[in-house]
DRENPA-3360 file (N, C-alpha, C; in nm, 2 decimals, always signed):
BEGIN
1 = XXXXXXXX = -26.84/-16.05/+3.48/-26.75/-15.99/+3.41/-26.67/-16.07/+3.30 ~ -26.67/-16.04/+3.17/-26.61/-16.14/+3.09/-26.46/-16.15/+3.13 ~ -26.42/-16.28/+3.08/-26.28/-16.31/+3.12/-26.20/-16.37/+3.00 ~ -26.08/-16.38/+3.00/-25.98/-16.43/+2.89/-25.86/-16.47/+2.93 ~ -25.83/-16.61/+2.92/-25.70/-16.66/+2.95/-25.57/-16.58/+2.85 ~ -25.49/-16.56/+2.91/-25.37/-16.49/+2.86/-25.26/-16.60/+2.87 ~ -25.20/-16.64/+2.73/-25.10/-16.74/+2.75/-24.97/-16.67/+2.71 ~ -24.89/-16.66/+2.78/-24.76/-16.58/+2.76/-24.63/-16.67/+2.78;
9 = XXXXXXXX = -24.54/-16.66/+2.67/-24.40/-16.71/+2.66/-24.31/-16.61/+2.68 ~ -24.23/-16.59/+2.77/-24.14/-16.50/+2.81/-24.02/-16.48/+2.70 ~ -24.00/-16.60/+2.62/-23.89/-16.55/+2.52/-23.97/-16.50/+2.38 ~ -24.08/-16.49/+2.39/-24.17/-16.44/+2.26/-24.15/-16.30/+2.26 ~ -24.13/-16.26/+2.13/-24.10/-16.14/+2.10/-24.24/-16.06/+2.10 ~ -24.32/-16.15/+2.03/-24.48/-16.06/+2.01/-24.56/-16.06/+2.14 ~ -24.53/-16.14/+2.24/-24.56/-16.13/+2.36/-24.54/-16.01/+2.44 ~ -24.42/-15.95/+2.39/-24.39/-15.81/+2.46/-24.51/-15.72/+2.43;
17 = XXXXXXXX = -24.55/-15.70/+2.31/-24.63/-15.60/+2.25/-24.76/-15.62/+2.32 ~ -24.77/-15.74/+2.36/-24.91/-15.78/+2.42/-24.90/-15.73/+2.56 ~ -24.81/-15.78/+2.62/-24.78/-15.75/+2.75/-24.80/-15.58/+2.80 ~ -24.73/-15.53/+2.70/-24.71/-15.37/+2.71/-24.83/-15.29/+2.73 ~ -24.96/-15.37/+2.67/-25.05/-15.29/+2.64/-25.20/-15.35/+2.71 ~ -25.18/-15.47/+2.74/-25.31/-15.57/+2.78/-25.37/-15.53/+2.89 ~ -25.31/-15.49/+2.99/-25.37/-15.45/+3.12/-25.43/-15.33/+3.12 ~ -25.39/-15.22/+3.07/-25.47/-15.09/+3.03/-25.59/-15.13/+2.94;
25 = XXXXXXXX = -25.58/-15.22/+2.82/-25.71/-15.24/+2.76/-25.80/-15.32/+2.84 ~ -25.76/-15.41/+2.91/-25.84/-15.50/+2.99/-25.94/-15.40/+3.08 ~ -25.87/-15.32/+3.16/-25.92/-15.22/+3.24/-26.02/-15.14/+3.19 ~ -26.00/-15.10/+3.05/-26.09/-14.98/+2.99/-26.20/-15.06/+2.97 ~ -26.19/-15.19/+2.91/-26.29/-15.28/+2.85/-26.38/-15.37/+2.96 ~ -26.32/-15.36/+3.07/-26.39/-15.44/+3.17/-26.40/-15.60/+3.16 ~ -26.25/-15.63/+3.11/-26.23/-15.80/+3.10/-26.13/-15.84/+3.18 ~ -26.16/-15.93/+3.26/-26.08/-15.99/+3.35/-25.98/-16.10/+3.27;
33 = XXXXXXXX = -25.85/-16.08/+3.34/-25.74/-16.15/+3.26/-25.71/-16.26/+3.37 ~ -25.67/-16.40/+3.30/-25.65/-16.52/+3.38/-25.51/-16.55/+3.31 ~ -25.40/-16.46/+3.37/-25.26/-16.52/+3.34/-25.21/-16.67/+3.34 ~ -25.16/-16.72/+3.23/-25.13/-16.85/+3.21/-24.99/-16.86/+3.17 ~ -24.89/-16.82/+3.26/-24.75/-16.85/+3.21/-24.70/-17.00/+3.16 ~ -24.65/-17.00/+3.05/-24.61/-17.14/+3.03/-24.47/-17.13/+2.95 ~ -24.43/-17.27/+2.94/-24.28/-17.26/+2.87/-24.32/-17.34/+2.74 ~ -24.30/-17.25/+2.61/-24.34/-17.30/+2.49/-24.28/-17.40/+2.43;
41 = XXXXXXXX = -24.15/-17.45/+2.46/-24.06/-17.54/+2.36/-24.12/-17.69/+2.38 ~ -24.17/-17.72/+2.51/-24.23/-17.87/+2.51/-24.36/-17.86/+2.44 ~ -24.44/-17.75/+2.41/-24.57/-17.76/+2.34/-24.52/-17.77/+2.22 ~ -24.42/-17.70/+2.14/-24.41/-17.71/+2.01/-24.34/-17.84/+1.99 ~ -24.26/-17.90/+2.07/-24.21/-18.04/+2.04/-24.31/-18.14/+2.03 ~ -24.40/-18.13/+2.14/-24.52/-18.23/+2.12/-24.61/-18.20/+1.97 ~ -24.59/-18.09/+1.94/-24.69/-18.06/+1.79/-24.59/-18.08/+1.70 ~ -24.45/-18.12/+1.70/-24.37/-18.17/+1.61/-24.32/-18.04/+1.52;
49 = XXXXXXXX = -24.33/-17.92/+1.59/-24.29/-17.77/+1.53/-24.15/-17.74/+1.59 ~ -24.08/-17.68/+1.51/-23.94/-17.65/+1.54/-23.95/-17.49/+1.60 ~ -23.82/-17.43/+1.62/-23.80/-17.30/+1.66/-23.89/-17.22/+1.56 ~ -23.96/-17.11/+1.59/-24.04/-17.03/+1.49/-23.97/-16.93/+1.44 ~ -23.85/-16.87/+1.47/-23.78/-16.77/+1.42/-23.63/-16.83/+1.42 ~ -23.56/-16.91/+1.35/-23.44/-16.94/+1.35/-23.34/-16.83/+1.33 ~ -23.22/-16.83/+1.42/-23.14/-16.68/+1.39/-23.10/-16.71/+1.25 ~ -23.07/-16.59/+1.19/-23.00/-16.54/+1.06/-23.10/-16.59/+0.96;
57 = XXXXXXXX = -23.21/-16.60/+0.96/-23.31/-16.63/+0.85/-23.38/-16.51/+0.82 ~ -23.43/-16.51/+0.71/-23.49/-16.38/+0.64/-23.64/-16.38/+0.72 ~ -23.68/-16.47/+0.79/-23.79/-16.47/+0.86/-23.79/-16.37/+1.01 ~ -23.65/-16.42/+1.04/-23.63/-16.37/+1.17/-23.58/-16.21/+1.15 ~ -23.52/-16.19/+1.03/-23.49/-16.04/+0.99/-23.62/-15.94/+0.99 ~ -23.73/-16.03/+0.92/-23.84/-15.96/+0.90/-23.91/-15.92/+1.05 ~ -23.92/-16.05/+1.12/-23.96/-16.02/+1.27/-23.93/-15.90/+1.32 ~ -23.79/-15.89/+1.32/-23.73/-15.77/+1.41/-23.78/-15.63/+1.35;
65 = XXXXXXXX = -23.79/-15.62/+1.22/-23.86/-15.50/+1.15/-24.00/-15.49/+1.18 ~ -24.07/-15.59/+1.18/-24.21/-15.57/+1.20/-24.25/-15.53/+1.35 ~ -24.16/-15.60/+1.44/-24.17/-15.56/+1.58/-24.16/-15.40/+1.57 ~ -24.04/-15.35/+1.52/-24.00/-15.21/+1.52/-24.13/-15.14/+1.48 ~ -24.19/-15.15/+1.37/-24.28/-15.09/+1.31/-24.40/-15.10/+1.41 ~ -24.44/-15.21/+1.46/-24.56/-15.22/+1.55/-24.55/-15.15/+1.69 ~ -24.43/-15.18/+1.74/-24.41/-15.11/+1.85/-24.41/-14.95/+1.84 ~ -24.38/-14.90/+1.72/-24.40/-14.74/+1.69/-24.51/-14.72/+1.69;
73 = XXXXXXXX = -24.60/-14.79/+1.61/-24.75/-14.75/+1.57/-24.81/-14.78/+1.69 ~ -24.79/-14.86/+1.77/-24.86/-14.87/+1.92/-24.81/-14.79/+2.00 ~ -24.72/-14.70/+2.00/-24.64/-14.64/+2.11/-24.59/-14.70/+2.23 ~ -24.53/-14.84/+2.21/-24.48/-14.89/+2.29/-24.32/-14.89/+2.29 ~ -24.25/-14.85/+2.39/-24.11/-14.84/+2.39/-24.05/-14.96/+2.34 ~ -23.94/-14.95/+2.25/-23.87/-15.07/+2.20/-23.74/-15.06/+2.17 ~ -23.64/-15.15/+2.23/-23.52/-15.15/+2.21/-23.48/-15.30/+2.21 ~ -23.43/-15.32/+2.08/-23.39/-15.44/+2.05/-23.30/-15.52/+2.15;
81 = XXXXXXXX = -23.32/-15.64/+2.20/-23.25/-15.69/+2.30/-23.10/-15.73/+2.22 ~ -23.01/-15.74/+2.32/-22.85/-15.78/+2.27/-22.87/-15.92/+2.23 ~ -22.94/-16.03/+2.32/-22.94/-16.17/+2.28/-23.06/-16.22/+2.26 ~ -23.07/-16.30/+2.16/-23.18/-16.37/+2.10/-23.13/-16.52/+2.04 ~ -23.23/-16.63/+2.09/-23.34/-16.60/+2.18/-23.26/-16.63/+2.32 ~ -23.37/-16.61/+2.41/-23.32/-16.62/+2.56/-23.39/-16.71/+2.61 ~ -23.33/-16.78/+2.75/-23.39/-16.88/+2.82/-23.50/-16.83/+2.90 ~ -23.62/-16.83/+2.88/-23.72/-16.80/+2.96/-23.77/-16.85/+3.06;
89 = XXXXXXXX = -23.72/-17.01/+3.08/-23.76/-17.09/+3.18/-23.77/-17.02/+3.32 ~ -23.67/-16.97/+3.38/-23.66/-16.91/+3.51/-23.76/-16.82/+3.52 ~ -23.81/-16.75/+3.42/-23.91/-16.65/+3.44/-24.04/-16.69/+3.44 ~ -24.05/-16.79/+3.37/-24.19/-16.86/+3.37/-24.21/-16.92/+3.49 ~ -24.10/-16.97/+3.55/-24.15/-17.04/+3.67/-24.16/-16.93/+3.80 ~ -24.12/-16.81/+3.79/-24.15/-16.70/+3.88/-24.28/-16.65/+3.87 ~ -24.31/-16.62/+3.73/-24.44/-16.59/+3.70/-24.55/-16.67/+3.76 ~ -24.53/-16.81/+3.74/-24.62/-16.88/+3.77/-24.63/-16.89/+3.93;
97 = XXXXXXXX = -24.54/-16.87/+4.01/-24.54/-16.87/+4.14/-24.62/-16.73/+4.20 ~ -24.59/-16.64/+4.09/-24.68/-16.53/+4.14/-24.83/-16.51/+4.11 ~ -24.86/-16.62/+4.02/-25.00/-16.63/+4.00/-25.09/-16.66/+4.11 ~ -25.05/-16.75/+4.22/-25.08/-16.78/+4.34/-25.10/-16.65/+4.43 ~ -25.03/-16.58/+4.42/-25.03/-16.45/+4.51/-25.07/-16.32/+4.45 ~ -25.11/-16.34/+4.30/-25.18/-16.23/+4.25/-25.07/-16.13/+4.21 ~ -24.95/-16.14/+4.18/-24.87/-16.04/+4.14/-24.80/-16.11/+3.98 ~ -24.85/-16.21/+3.96/-24.80/-16.26/+3.81/-24.82/-16.13/+3.69;
105 = XXXXXXXX = -24.90/-16.07/+3.68/-24.91/-15.97/+3.58/-24.83/-15.87/+3.61 ~ -24.80/-15.81/+3.71/-24.70/-15.70/+3.74/-24.56/-15.74/+3.73 ~ -24.54/-15.87/+3.77/-24.41/-15.92/+3.73/-24.37/-15.92/+3.60 ~ -24.49/-15.97/+3.53/-24.47/-16.01/+3.37/-24.44/-15.86/+3.29 ~ -24.52/-15.76/+3.34/-24.48/-15.63/+3.30/-24.37/-15.58/+3.30 ~ -24.32/-15.59/+3.43/-24.18/-15.55/+3.47/-24.06/-15.61/+3.40 ~ -24.08/-15.75/+3.40/-23.98/-15.83/+3.33/-23.95/-15.79/+3.20 ~ -24.05/-15.78/+3.12/-24.05/-15.75/+2.97/-24.02/-15.59/+2.97;
113 = XXXXXXXX = -24.03/-15.52/+3.05/-24.00/-15.38/+3.05/-23.86/-15.38/+3.07 ~ -23.79/-15.43/+3.13/-23.63/-15.43/+3.18/-23.58/-15.49/+3.05 ~ -23.65/-15.61/+2.98/-23.58/-15.66/+2.86/-23.59/-15.59/+2.74 ~ -23.71/-15.52/+2.73/-23.73/-15.46/+2.60/-23.67/-15.30/+2.59 ~ -23.66/-15.25/+2.72/-23.63/-15.10/+2.71/-23.49/-15.07/+2.80 ~ -23.45/-15.16/+2.87/-23.31/-15.15/+2.96/-23.21/-15.25/+2.90 ~ -23.24/-15.33/+2.84/-23.13/-15.45/+2.82/-23.09/-15.52/+2.91 ~ -23.19/-15.54/+3.01/-23.17/-15.65/+3.11/-23.25/-15.77/+3.08;
121 = XXXXXXXX = -23.17/-15.88/+3.04/-23.26/-16.00/+2.97/-23.33/-16.08/+3.06 ~ -23.44/-16.11/+2.98/-23.54/-16.21/+3.05/-23.44/-16.33/+3.08 ~ -23.49/-16.40/+3.17/-23.42/-16.54/+3.21/-23.28/-16.52/+3.32 ~ -23.25/-16.37/+3.29/-23.12/-16.38/+3.40/-23.16/-16.32/+3.53 ~ -23.06/-16.37/+3.62/-23.09/-16.33/+3.76/-23.11/-16.19/+3.78 ~ -23.02/-16.11/+3.71/-23.04/-15.94/+3.73/-23.19/-15.92/+3.69 ~ -23.24/-15.97/+3.58/-23.37/-15.95/+3.54/-23.47/-15.99/+3.64 ~ -23.48/-16.10/+3.70/-23.56/-16.16/+3.80/-23.55/-16.07/+3.91;
129 = XXXXXXXX = -23.41/-16.06/+3.98/-23.41/-15.98/+4.12/-23.48/-15.84/+4.09 ~ -23.45/-15.77/+3.99/-23.50/-15.63/+3.98/-23.64/-15.63/+3.97 ~ -23.68/-15.71/+3.89/-23.83/-15.71/+3.85/-23.91/-15.73/+4.00 ~ -23.87/-15.83/+4.06/-23.92/-15.86/+4.19/-23.91/-15.74/+4.29 ~ -23.77/-15.69/+4.29/-23.77/-15.58/+4.39/-23.84/-15.45/+4.35 ~ -23.87/-15.43/+4.25/-23.95/-15.33/+4.21/-24.10/-15.36/+4.26 ~ -24.14/-15.48/+4.27/-24.28/-15.51/+4.31/-24.26/-15.52/+4.48 ~ -24.15/-15.49/+4.54/-24.13/-15.50/+4.69/-24.14/-15.62/+4.73;
137 = XXXXXXXX = -24.09/-15.75/+4.66/-24.10/-15.88/+4.71/-23.96/-15.93/+4.74 ~ -23.94/-16.00/+4.83/-23.82/-16.07/+4.85/-23.77/-16.16/+4.76 ~ -23.68/-16.13/+4.68/-23.63/-16.20/+4.58/-23.60/-16.35/+4.60 ~ -23.51/-16.34/+4.71/-23.46/-16.47/+4.76/-23.56/-16.58/+4.80 ~ -23.67/-16.51/+4.85/-23.76/-16.63/+4.89/-23.85/-16.66/+4.77 ~ -23.88/-16.56/+4.68/-23.96/-16.58/+4.58/-23.90/-16.69/+4.47 ~ -23.75/-16.69/+4.45/-23.68/-16.77/+4.38/-23.67/-16.89/+4.43 ~ -23.65/-16.91/+4.55/-23.66/-17.05/+4.62/-23.80/-17.13/+4.58;
145 = XXXXXXXX = -23.93/-17.04/+4.59/-24.07/-17.08/+4.57/-24.07/-17.13/+4.44 ~ -24.00/-17.04/+4.34/-24.01/-17.07/+4.20/-23.94/-17.19/+4.14 ~ -23.85/-17.23/+4.23/-23.76/-17.34/+4.20/-23.79/-17.46/+4.26 ~ -23.89/-17.44/+4.36/-23.94/-17.57/+4.45/-23.99/-17.69/+4.34 ~ -23.99/-17.81/+4.40/-24.05/-17.92/+4.30/-24.17/-17.90/+4.26 ~ -24.25/-17.85/+4.35/-24.40/-17.82/+4.34/-24.42/-17.73/+4.22 ~ -24.33/-17.61/+4.22/-24.38/-17.52/+4.13/-24.30/-17.56/+3.98 ~ -24.21/-17.62/+4.00/-24.17/-17.68/+3.86/-24.25/-17.78/+3.79;
153 = XXXXXXXX = -24.33/-17.87/+3.88/-24.43/-17.96/+3.84/-24.54/-17.88/+3.79 ~ -24.58/-17.79/+3.85/-24.70/-17.70/+3.82/-24.67/-17.64/+3.67 ~ -24.55/-17.60/+3.64/-24.51/-17.54/+3.51/-24.53/-17.64/+3.39 ~ -24.47/-17.77/+3.45/-24.46/-17.86/+3.33/-24.60/-17.91/+3.31 ~ -24.71/-17.88/+3.40/-24.87/-17.92/+3.39/-24.93/-17.82/+3.30 ~ -24.86/-17.70/+3.27/-24.92/-17.60/+3.17/-24.89/-17.67/+3.02 ~ -24.80/-17.78/+3.00/-24.78/-17.80/+2.87/-24.91/-17.89/+2.82 ~ -24.95/-17.98/+2.87/-25.07/-18.06/+2.85/-25.20/-17.94/+2.84;
161 = XXXXXXXX = -25.21/-17.87/+2.91/-25.33/-17.79/+2.93/-25.31/-17.68/+2.79 ~ -25.22/-17.64/+2.78/-25.20/-17.57/+2.64/-25.19/-17.65/+2.52 ~ -25.15/-17.76/+2.52/-25.19/-17.87/+2.39/-25.35/-17.89/+2.39 ~ -25.40/-17.90/+2.50/-25.54/-17.92/+2.50/-25.63/-17.81/+2.47 ~ -25.58/-17.71/+2.46/-25.64/-17.57/+2.42/-25.61/-17.55/+2.27 ~ -25.51/-17.61/+2.20/-25.46/-17.59/+2.08/-25.38/-17.50/+2.05 ~ -25.30/-17.46/+2.17/-25.20/-17.35/+2.16/-25.07/-17.41/+2.10 ~ -25.03/-17.33/+2.02/-24.90/-17.34/+1.93/-24.80/-17.24/+1.94;
169 = XXXXXXXX = -24.85/-17.14/+1.99/-24.75/-17.02/+2.00/-24.79/-16.92/+2.07 ~ -24.72/-16.82/+2.10/-24.75/-16.69/+2.18/-24.73/-16.56/+2.16 ~ -24.80/-16.48/+2.19/-24.88/-16.50/+2.27/-25.04/-16.55/+2.21 ~ -25.10/-16.63/+2.29/-25.24/-16.68/+2.26/-25.35/-16.63/+2.38 ~ -25.45/-16.62/+2.33/-25.57/-16.58/+2.40/-25.68/-16.67/+2.41 ~ -25.75/-16.72/+2.51/-25.86/-16.83/+2.50/-25.96/-16.78/+2.58 ~ -26.09/-16.74/+2.49/-26.20/-16.68/+2.55/-26.30/-16.82/+2.53 ~ -26.35/-16.86/+2.61/-26.43/-16.98/+2.62/-26.36/-17.09/+2.56;
177 = XXXXXXXX = -26.42/-17.13/+2.43/-26.33/-17.26/+2.37/-26.27/-17.19/+2.25 ~ -26.26/-17.06/+2.25/-26.20/-16.99/+2.12/-26.06/-16.94/+2.15 ~ -26.00/-16.98/+2.04/-25.82/-16.95/+2.08/-25.81/-16.83/+1.97 ~ -25.75/-16.75/+2.03/-25.66/-16.64/+1.92/-25.52/-16.65/+1.94 ~ -25.45/-16.63/+1.83/-25.31/-16.67/+1.85/-25.24/-16.52/+1.82 ~ -25.16/-16.47/+1.87/-25.06/-16.34/+1.80/-25.11/-16.23/+1.86 ~ -25.03/-16.13/+1.89/-25.03/-15.98/+1.94/-25.16/-15.91/+1.84 ~ -25.12/-15.95/+1.72/-25.22/-15.89/+1.62/-25.39/-15.93/+1.63;
185 = XXXXXXXX = -25.41/-16.02/+1.71/-25.55/-16.08/+1.75/-25.59/-16.03/+1.89 ~ -25.51/-15.97/+1.96/-25.56/-15.91/+2.08/-25.70/-15.87/+2.08 ~ -25.72/-15.76/+2.00/-25.84/-15.69/+1.99/-25.94/-15.78/+1.96 ~ -25.93/-15.86/+1.87/-26.01/-15.96/+1.83/-26.07/-16.06/+1.96 ~ -25.97/-16.10/+2.03/-25.98/-16.15/+2.15/-26.07/-16.10/+2.27 ~ -26.04/-15.95/+2.28/-26.14/-15.89/+2.35/-26.26/-15.87/+2.29 ~ -26.27/-15.82/+2.18/-26.43/-15.81/+2.10/-26.49/-15.96/+2.14 ~ -26.44/-16.06/+2.14/-26.50/-16.19/+2.15/-26.54/-16.20/+2.29;
193 = XXXXX = -26.46/-16.17/+2.39/-26.48/-16.18/+2.51/-26.62/-16.08/+2.56 ~ -26.63/-15.98/+2.49/-26.74/-15.89/+2.50/-26.86/-15.91/+2.46 ~ -26.84/-15.99/+2.35/-26.98/-16.00/+2.29/-27.02/-16.16/+2.30 ~ -26.92/-16.24/+2.37/-26.98/-16.40/+2.38/-26.92/-16.45/+2.50 ~ -26.84/-16.35/+2.59/-26.81/-16.42/+2.71/-26.92/-16.39/+2.82;
% end
């Protein structure tokens, strides 16, 4: 079965569009997803890059309108969050902890859904606990694991792995040695996985 690495940053606006549809597409096409939660700021810092969408800039204003248009075209529920940017570090830690036990994708989908449709912000205790509860997981136990020294180090180790793969933004998809960046390249990544994977 062809496979694809999925590099998700939980504060990334365009990652939401990917997360809302990638599971369904992967199942339809028969592509295995290897979820790679990571924290983007250290990766961008390593590469000398700043914040991609500064507040109150024309680029950010365009991003919000573009997200609204793309969500409408893709049939993805969309409600602009009340806060931007958000601190995604707690969410990335929980997602990485979930990778070991096989619930990373379901948690990711639920955390993004709560953020983008219910106004329950990513990175907040409410978002984490509600997403974990929906999965039937013990939130206190998972949060303890997510904040353990070993899991924190594992998330830090994602930075050099991302840099090694040439990742500079999210969402990113890696098929073999090929990197695809951006939600608008998701279908290209699937095509590559099916023809070259």
